[in-house]
PyMOL Python script that loads the backbone (N, CA, C, O; Angstrom):
from pymol import cmd

cmd.read_pdbstr("""\
ATOM      1  N   UNK A   1    -109.966   9.419  -8.501  1.00  0.00           N
ATOM      2  CA  UNK A   1    -109.974  10.949  -9.023  1.00  0.00           C
ATOM      3  C   UNK A   1    -108.700  11.252  -8.569  1.00  0.00           C
ATOM      4  O   UNK A   1    -108.028  10.645  -7.734  1.00  0.00           O
ATOM      5  N   UNK A   2    -108.373  12.479  -9.345  1.00  0.00           N
ATOM      6  CA  UNK A   2    -106.988  12.985  -9.521  1.00  0.00           C
ATOM      7  C   UNK A   2    -107.073  13.836  -8.211  1.00  0.00           C
ATOM      8  O   UNK A   2    -108.119  14.247  -7.711  1.00  0.00           O
ATOM      9  N   UNK A   3    -105.664  14.057  -7.681  1.00  0.00           N
ATOM     10  CA  UNK A   3    -105.624  14.872  -6.620  1.00  0.00           C
ATOM     11  C   UNK A   3    -104.860  16.308  -6.811  1.00  0.00           C
ATOM     12  O   UNK A   3    -103.764  16.422  -7.358  1.00  0.00           O
ATOM     13  N   UNK A   4    -105.570  17.298  -6.308  1.00  0.00           N
ATOM     14  CA  UNK A   4    -105.246  18.680  -6.775  1.00  0.00           C
ATOM     15  C   UNK A   4    -103.683  18.908  -6.626  1.00  0.00           C
ATOM     16  O   UNK A   4    -103.116  18.849  -5.535  1.00  0.00           O
ATOM     17  N   UNK A   5    -103.021  19.182  -7.859  1.00  0.00           N
ATOM     18  CA  UNK A   5    -101.520  19.508  -7.740  1.00  0.00           C
ATOM     19  C   UNK A   5    -101.355  21.016  -6.987  1.00  0.00           C
ATOM     20  O   UNK A   5    -100.380  21.204  -6.259  1.00  0.00           O
ATOM     21  N   UNK A   6    -102.368  22.088  -7.204  1.00  0.00           N
ATOM     22  CA  UNK A   6    -102.199  23.183  -6.401  1.00  0.00           C
ATOM     23  C   UNK A   6    -102.392  23.123  -4.972  1.00  0.00           C
ATOM     24  O   UNK A   6    -103.581  22.856  -4.798  1.00  0.00           O
ATOM     25  N   UNK A   7    -101.905  23.221  -4.061  1.00  0.00           N
ATOM     26  CA  UNK A   7    -102.155  23.317  -2.585  1.00  0.00           C
ATOM     27  C   UNK A   7    -102.486  24.756  -2.291  1.00  0.00           C
ATOM     28  O   UNK A   7    -102.365  25.723  -3.044  1.00  0.00           O
ATOM     29  N   UNK A   8    -102.898  24.714  -1.135  1.00  0.00           N
ATOM     30  CA  UNK A   8    -103.235  26.230  -0.808  1.00  0.00           C
ATOM     31  C   UNK A   8    -102.300  26.856  -0.312  1.00  0.00           C
ATOM     32  O   UNK A   8    -102.196  28.083  -0.323  1.00  0.00           O
ATOM     33  N   UNK A   9    -101.509  26.055   0.184  1.00  0.00           N
ATOM     34  CA  UNK A   9     -99.971  26.752   0.646  1.00  0.00           C
ATOM     35  C   UNK A   9     -99.168  27.543  -0.616  1.00  0.00           C
ATOM     36  O   UNK A   9     -98.758  28.703  -0.576  1.00  0.00           O
ATOM     37  N   UNK A  10     -99.068  26.698  -1.628  1.00  0.00           N
ATOM     38  CA  UNK A  10     -98.466  26.793  -2.830  1.00  0.00           C
ATOM     39  C   UNK A  10     -99.101  28.185  -3.402  1.00  0.00           C
ATOM     40  O   UNK A  10     -98.321  29.095  -3.684  1.00  0.00           O
ATOM     41  N   UNK A  11    -100.459  28.357  -3.571  1.00  0.00           N
ATOM     42  CA  UNK A  11    -101.164  29.342  -4.207  1.00  0.00           C
ATOM     43  C   UNK A  11    -101.151  30.646  -3.380  1.00  0.00           C
ATOM     44  O   UNK A  11    -101.314  31.712  -3.973  1.00  0.00           O
ATOM     45  N   UNK A  12    -100.936  30.620  -1.830  1.00  0.00           N
ATOM     46  CA  UNK A  12    -100.693  31.609  -1.241  1.00  0.00           C
ATOM     47  C   UNK A  12     -99.498  31.996  -1.388  1.00  0.00           C
ATOM     48  O   UNK A  12     -99.358  33.209  -1.233  1.00  0.00           O
ATOM     49  N   UNK A  13     -98.223  31.196  -1.723  1.00  0.00           N
ATOM     50  CA  UNK A  13     -96.928  31.722  -1.900  1.00  0.00           C
ATOM     51  C   UNK A  13     -96.703  32.547  -3.346  1.00  0.00           C
ATOM     52  O   UNK A  13     -95.961  33.522  -3.466  1.00  0.00           O
ATOM     53  N   UNK A  14     -97.486  31.958  -4.392  1.00  0.00           N
ATOM     54  CA  UNK A  14     -97.665  32.678  -5.670  1.00  0.00           C
ATOM     55  C   UNK A  14     -98.020  34.187  -5.634  1.00  0.00           C
ATOM     56  O   UNK A  14     -97.449  35.130  -6.182  1.00  0.00           O
ATOM     57  N   UNK A  15     -99.260  34.153  -4.737  1.00  0.00           N
ATOM     58  CA  UNK A  15    -100.112  35.353  -4.700  1.00  0.00           C
ATOM     59  C   UNK A  15     -99.234  36.087  -3.940  1.00  0.00           C
ATOM     60  O   UNK A  15     -99.183  37.280  -4.238  1.00  0.00           O
ATOM     61  N   UNK A  16     -98.579  35.741  -3.107  1.00  0.00           N
ATOM     62  CA  UNK A  16     -97.670  37.012  -2.144  1.00  0.00           C
ATOM     63  C   UNK A  16     -96.313  37.341  -3.358  1.00  0.00           C
ATOM     64  O   UNK A  16     -95.793  38.437  -3.569  1.00  0.00           O
ATOM     65  N   UNK A  17     -96.082  36.428  -3.819  1.00  0.00           N
ATOM     66  CA  UNK A  17     -94.915  36.883  -4.793  1.00  0.00           C
ATOM     67  C   UNK A  17     -95.241  37.921  -5.677  1.00  0.00           C
ATOM     68  O   UNK A  17     -94.532  38.898  -5.918  1.00  0.00           O
ATOM     69  N   UNK A  18     -96.446  37.648  -6.193  1.00  0.00           N
ATOM     70  CA  UNK A  18     -97.025  38.364  -7.557  1.00  0.00           C
ATOM     71  C   UNK A  18     -97.195  39.660  -6.809  1.00  0.00           C
ATOM     72  O   UNK A  18     -96.564  40.592  -7.307  1.00  0.00           O
ATOM     73  N   UNK A  19     -97.947  39.960  -5.653  1.00  0.00           N
ATOM     74  CA  UNK A  19     -98.240  41.006  -4.808  1.00  0.00           C
ATOM     75  C   UNK A  19     -96.728  41.813  -4.783  1.00  0.00           C
ATOM     76  O   UNK A  19     -96.465  42.803  -5.465  1.00  0.00           O
ATOM     77  N   UNK A  20     -95.963  41.252  -3.987  1.00  0.00           N
ATOM     78  CA  UNK A  20     -94.387  41.842  -4.019  1.00  0.00           C
ATOM     79  C   UNK A  20     -93.745  42.667  -5.169  1.00  0.00           C
ATOM     80  O   UNK A  20     -93.108  43.720  -5.163  1.00  0.00           O
ATOM     81  N   UNK A  21     -94.188  41.702  -6.300  1.00  0.00           N
ATOM     82  CA  UNK A  21     -93.457  42.239  -7.549  1.00  0.00           C
ATOM     83  C   UNK A  21     -94.283  43.601  -8.117  1.00  0.00           C
ATOM     84  O   UNK A  21     -93.806  44.696  -8.417  1.00  0.00           O
ATOM     85  N   UNK A  22     -95.345  43.259  -8.148  1.00  0.00           N
ATOM     86  CA  UNK A  22     -96.222  44.293  -8.293  1.00  0.00           C
ATOM     87  C   UNK A  22     -96.109  45.318  -7.673  1.00  0.00           C
ATOM     88  O   UNK A  22     -96.160  46.282  -8.437  1.00  0.00           O
ATOM     89  N   UNK A  23     -95.937  45.677  -6.314  1.00  0.00           N
ATOM     90  CA  UNK A  23     -95.570  46.914  -5.499  1.00  0.00           C
ATOM     91  C   UNK A  23     -94.209  47.248  -5.782  1.00  0.00           C
ATOM     92  O   UNK A  23     -93.872  48.408  -6.019  1.00  0.00           O
ATOM     93  N   UNK A  24     -93.500  46.393  -5.769  1.00  0.00           N
ATOM     94  CA  UNK A  24     -92.463  46.773  -6.170  1.00  0.00           C
ATOM     95  C   UNK A  24     -92.191  47.857  -7.436  1.00  0.00           C
ATOM     96  O   UNK A  24     -91.672  48.972  -7.485  1.00  0.00           O
ATOM     97  N   UNK A  25     -92.803  46.966  -8.430  1.00  0.00           N
ATOM     98  CA  UNK A  25     -92.788  47.917  -9.981  1.00  0.00           C
ATOM     99  C   UNK A  25     -93.312  49.436  -9.822  1.00  0.00           C
ATOM    100  O   UNK A  25     -92.847  50.430 -10.379  1.00  0.00           O
ATOM    101  N   UNK A  26     -94.353  49.371  -8.958  1.00  0.00           N
ATOM    102  CA  UNK A  26     -95.486  50.739  -8.786  1.00  0.00           C
ATOM    103  C   UNK A  26     -94.462  51.569  -8.109  1.00  0.00           C
ATOM    104  O   UNK A  26     -94.292  52.727  -8.488  1.00  0.00           O
ATOM    105  N   UNK A  27     -93.647  50.984  -6.968  1.00  0.00           N
ATOM    106  CA  UNK A  27     -92.460  51.956  -6.619  1.00  0.00           C
ATOM    107  C   UNK A  27     -91.649  52.669  -7.070  1.00  0.00           C
ATOM    108  O   UNK A  27     -91.364  53.855  -6.901  1.00  0.00           O
ATOM    109  N   UNK A  28     -91.042  51.395  -8.039  1.00  0.00           N
ATOM    110  CA  UNK A  28     -90.125  51.897  -8.964  1.00  0.00           C
ATOM    111  C   UNK A  28     -90.436  53.103  -9.713  1.00  0.00           C
ATOM    112  O   UNK A  28     -89.796  54.154  -9.752  1.00  0.00           O
ATOM    113  N   UNK A  29     -91.674  52.745 -10.388  1.00  0.00           N
ATOM    114  CA  UNK A  29     -92.261  53.745 -11.459  1.00  0.00           C
ATOM    115  C   UNK A  29     -92.363  55.008 -10.829  1.00  0.00           C
ATOM    116  O   UNK A  29     -91.848  55.950 -11.432  1.00  0.00           O
ATOM    117  N   UNK A  30     -93.018  55.273  -9.545  1.00  0.00           N
ATOM    118  CA  UNK A  30     -93.110  56.531  -9.048  1.00  0.00           C
ATOM    119  C   UNK A  30     -92.117  57.311  -8.489  1.00  0.00           C
ATOM    120  O   UNK A  30     -92.234  58.473  -8.100  1.00  0.00           O
ATOM    121  N   UNK A  31     -90.795  56.371  -8.463  1.00  0.00           N
ATOM    122  CA  UNK A  31     -89.509  56.842  -7.837  1.00  0.00           C
ATOM    123  C   UNK A  31     -89.154  57.372  -9.395  1.00  0.00           C
ATOM    124  O   UNK A  31     -88.679  58.508  -9.375  1.00  0.00           O
ATOM    125  N   UNK A  32     -89.230  57.033 -10.180  1.00  0.00           N
ATOM    126  CA  UNK A  32     -88.709  57.480 -12.024  1.00  0.00           C
ATOM    127  C   UNK A  32     -89.578  58.712 -12.182  1.00  0.00           C
ATOM    128  O   UNK A  32     -89.288  59.612 -12.969  1.00  0.00           O
ATOM    129  N   UNK A  33     -90.627  58.723 -11.428  1.00  0.00           N
ATOM    130  CA  UNK A  33     -91.329  59.979 -12.035  1.00  0.00           C
ATOM    131  C   UNK A  33     -92.721  59.724 -13.309  1.00  0.00           C
ATOM    132  O   UNK A  33     -93.276  60.516 -14.071  1.00  0.00           O
ATOM    133  N   UNK A  34     -92.843  58.719 -13.141  1.00  0.00           N
ATOM    134  CA  UNK A  34     -93.840  57.924 -14.276  1.00  0.00           C
ATOM    135  C   UNK A  34     -95.305  58.678 -14.300  1.00  0.00           C
ATOM    136  O   UNK A  34     -95.926  59.099 -15.275  1.00  0.00           O
ATOM    137  N   UNK A  35     -95.651  58.708 -12.899  1.00  0.00           N
ATOM    138  CA  UNK A  35     -97.180  59.246 -13.038  1.00  0.00           C
ATOM    139  C   UNK A  35     -97.058  60.740 -13.477  1.00  0.00           C
ATOM    140  O   UNK A  35     -98.102  61.220 -13.920  1.00  0.00           O
ATOM    141  N   UNK A  36     -95.959  61.565 -13.433  1.00  0.00           N
ATOM    142  CA  UNK A  36     -96.043  63.090 -14.069  1.00  0.00           C
ATOM    143  C   UNK A  36     -96.128  62.950 -15.753  1.00  0.00           C
ATOM    144  O   UNK A  36     -96.804  63.640 -16.517  1.00  0.00           O
ATOM    145  N   UNK A  37     -95.168  61.763 -16.099  1.00  0.00           N
ATOM    146  CA  UNK A  37     -94.990  61.511 -17.711  1.00  0.00           C
ATOM    147  C   UNK A  37     -96.176  61.202 -18.087  1.00  0.00           C
ATOM    148  O   UNK A  37     -96.593  61.825 -19.064  1.00  0.00           O
ATOM    149  N   UNK A  38     -97.238  60.001 -17.356  1.00  0.00           N
ATOM    150  CA  UNK A  38     -98.483  59.717 -18.125  1.00  0.00           C
ATOM    151  C   UNK A  38     -99.274  60.907 -18.099  1.00  0.00           C
ATOM    152  O   UNK A  38     -99.771  61.282 -19.161  1.00  0.00           O
ATOM    153  N   UNK A  39     -99.498  61.664 -16.882  1.00  0.00           N
ATOM    154  CA  UNK A  39    -100.578  62.635 -17.024  1.00  0.00           C
ATOM    155  C   UNK A  39    -100.173  63.449 -17.917  1.00  0.00           C
ATOM    156  O   UNK A  39    -101.158  63.970 -18.442  1.00  0.00           O
ATOM    157  N   UNK A  40     -98.891  63.946 -18.502  1.00  0.00           N
ATOM    158  CA  UNK A  40     -98.520  65.249 -19.135  1.00  0.00           C
ATOM    159  C   UNK A  40     -99.034  64.372 -20.697  1.00  0.00           C
ATOM    160  O   UNK A  40     -99.707  64.980 -21.530  1.00  0.00           O
ATOM    161  N   UNK A  41     -98.698  63.214 -20.872  1.00  0.00           N
ATOM    162  CA  UNK A  41     -99.318  62.084 -22.094  1.00  0.00           C
ATOM    163  C   UNK A  41    -100.762  62.481 -22.157  1.00  0.00           C
ATOM    164  O   UNK A  41    -101.279  63.071 -23.105  1.00  0.00           O
ATOM    165  N   UNK A  42    -101.326  62.125 -21.124  1.00  0.00           N
ATOM    166  CA  UNK A  42    -103.079  62.051 -21.174  1.00  0.00           C
ATOM    167  C   UNK A  42    -103.684  63.562 -21.889  1.00  0.00           C
ATOM    168  O   UNK A  42    -104.417  63.736 -22.862  1.00  0.00           O
ATOM    169  N   UNK A  43    -103.039  64.521 -20.961  1.00  0.00           N
ATOM    170  CA  UNK A  43    -103.273  66.130 -21.218  1.00  0.00           C
ATOM    171  C   UNK A  43    -103.291  66.226 -22.724  1.00  0.00           C
ATOM    172  O   UNK A  43    -104.390  66.446 -23.233  1.00  0.00           O
ATOM    173  N   UNK A  44    -102.156  66.086 -23.579  1.00  0.00           N
ATOM    174  CA  UNK A  44    -101.563  66.267 -24.783  1.00  0.00           C
ATOM    175  C   UNK A  44    -102.735  65.748 -25.577  1.00  0.00           C
ATOM    176  O   UNK A  44    -103.391  66.448 -26.349  1.00  0.00           O
ATOM    177  N   UNK A  45    -103.026  64.048 -25.251  1.00  0.00           N
ATOM    178  CA  UNK A  45    -103.856  63.590 -25.986  1.00  0.00           C
ATOM    179  C   UNK A  45    -105.492  64.383 -26.170  1.00  0.00           C
ATOM    180  O   UNK A  45    -106.137  64.727 -27.161  1.00  0.00           O
ATOM    181  N   UNK A  46    -105.787  64.464 -24.446  1.00  0.00           N
ATOM    182  CA  UNK A  46    -106.932  65.194 -24.877  1.00  0.00           C
ATOM    183  C   UNK A  46    -107.206  66.404 -25.419  1.00  0.00           C
ATOM    184  O   UNK A  46    -108.315  66.697 -25.864  1.00  0.00           O
ATOM    185  N   UNK A  47    -106.344  67.067 -25.413  1.00  0.00           N
ATOM    186  CA  UNK A  47    -106.226  68.508 -25.912  1.00  0.00           C
ATOM    187  C   UNK A  47    -106.293  68.346 -27.575  1.00  0.00           C
ATOM    188  O   UNK A  47    -107.077  69.020 -28.243  1.00  0.00           O
ATOM    189  N   UNK A  48    -105.559  67.566 -28.046  1.00  0.00           N
ATOM    190  CA  UNK A  48    -105.740  66.686 -29.612  1.00  0.00           C
ATOM    191  C   UNK A  48    -106.987  66.240 -29.837  1.00  0.00           C
ATOM    192  O   UNK A  48    -107.357  66.346 -31.006  1.00  0.00           O
ATOM    193  N   UNK A  49    -107.787  65.750 -29.033  1.00  0.00           N
ATOM    194  CA  UNK A  49    -109.218  65.216 -29.441  1.00  0.00           C
ATOM    195  C   UNK A  49    -110.090  66.189 -29.497  1.00  0.00           C
ATOM    196  O   UNK A  49    -110.992  66.164 -30.335  1.00  0.00           O
ATOM    197  N   UNK A  50    -109.950  67.200 -28.608  1.00  0.00           N
ATOM    198  CA  UNK A  50    -110.934  68.442 -28.712  1.00  0.00           C
ATOM    199  C   UNK A  50    -110.316  69.518 -29.717  1.00  0.00           C
ATOM    200  O   UNK A  50    -111.082  70.413 -30.072  1.00  0.00           O
ATOM    201  N   UNK A  51    -109.379  69.525 -30.073  1.00  0.00           N
ATOM    202  CA  UNK A  51    -108.929  70.334 -31.101  1.00  0.00           C
ATOM    203  C   UNK A  51    -108.249  71.346 -30.814  1.00  0.00           C
ATOM    204  O   UNK A  51    -108.052  72.169 -31.708  1.00  0.00           O
ATOM    205  N   UNK A  52    -107.764  71.542 -29.638  1.00  0.00           N
ATOM    206  CA  UNK A  52    -106.881  72.747 -29.032  1.00  0.00           C
ATOM    207  C   UNK A  52    -105.460  72.422 -29.366  1.00  0.00           C
ATOM    208  O   UNK A  52    -105.068  73.223 -30.215  1.00  0.00           O
ATOM    209  N   UNK A  53    -104.575  71.601 -29.045  1.00  0.00           N
ATOM    210  CA  UNK A  53    -103.449  71.430 -29.344  1.00  0.00           C
ATOM    211  C   UNK A  53    -102.969  70.634 -30.524  1.00  0.00           C
ATOM    212  O   UNK A  53    -101.763  70.521 -30.743  1.00  0.00           O
TER     213      UNK A  53
END
""", "prot")
cmd.dss("prot")
cmd.show_as("cartoon", "prot")
cmd.util.cbc("prot")
cmd.orient("prot")
């Protein structure tokens, strides 16, 4: 039987690295004001869909 290449420690390290990267990207996007830009685009699209914009 083959032994598993991925150990629990290695999986935990990868998960932690992905988590840190995700949080860093979220913080960077919020710092740049991206939530406001996304909200403005969503409002514009919704108004176009109902025929007002």
